[in-house]
C-alpha positions in Angstrom: 0.0 -0.2 0.2 1.9 3.0 -1.1 -0.1 5.5 1.0 1.2 3.7 3.9 4.0 3.6 3.4 4.5 7.8 2.1 2.3 7.3 6.0 6.0 5.9 7.3 9.0 7.7 5.3 7.0 11.1 6.7 6.5 10.2 10.1 9.7 12.1 11.4 8.8 15.1 9.9 5.3 14.3 11.6 6.7 14.2 15.0 9.0 16.9 14.7 6.1 18.9 13.9 3.8 18.4 16.4 4.3 20.8 17.9 4.7 24.2 16.0 2.2 23.4 14.0 -0.6 22.8 17.1 0.4 26.7 17.9 0.2 28.2 14.7 -3.0 26.8 14.6 -4.5 26.9 17.9 -3.5 30.8 17.8 -3.6 31.5 14.8 -6.1 29.6 11.9 -8.3 28.8 15.0 -8.7 32.1 15.9 -8.7 34.6 12.7 -10.2 32.0 10.0 -12.3 30.1 12.2 -13.7 32.2 14.2 -16.2 32.5 12.6 -17.8 28.9 11.7 -19.4 26.4 14.0 -16.9 23.8 14.5 -17.4 21.2 16.7 -14.3 20.4 19.0 -14.0 17.1 16.5 -13.7 18.7 13.7 -11.2 20.9 14.9 -9.1 17.8 15.8 -9.9 16.5 12.3 -9.1 19.6 10.6 -5.9 19.7 12.6 -4.2 16.4 11.7 -4.9 16.4 8.0 -3.1 19.8 8.3 0.4 18.0 10.2 -0.4 14.6 7.9 -0.6 17.0 4.3 2.5 18.9 5.8 4.5 16.6 7.3 4.3 15.3 3.3 5.4 18.4 2.5 8.1 18.6 4.0 8.8 14.7 3.6 9.7 15.7 -0.1 10.7 19.1 0.3 13.6 18.7 2.6 14.0 15.2 3.3 14.4 13.4 -0.1 16.2 16.2 -1.6 18.8 15.7 1.7 19.2 12.5 1.9 19.9 13.0 -2.2 22.7 15.5 -1.2 24.1 13.5 1.6 24.0 10.6 -0.4 26.4 11.8 -3.0 28.6 13.5 -0.9 29.7 11.1 0.7 29.6 8.4 -2.4 32.9 10.7 -3.5 34.9 10.8 0.1 34.0 6.8 -0.2 
């Protein structure tokens, strides 16, 4: 299942980004964007989880994969 493999690969980003995204979500997004909407506490939770997973996958593709490629290329030249 490719989706679950992707979730596993981006799990470190998910772990690292939990707290910063939580602070941004509670202090900025939920106050300024969702203030006029009637969303239950479950809805806030599911929106946060979706946002966290989406940003961790984006971080995996934007930072982790290119970084790994750079490190492997540097290592290949010195061995």
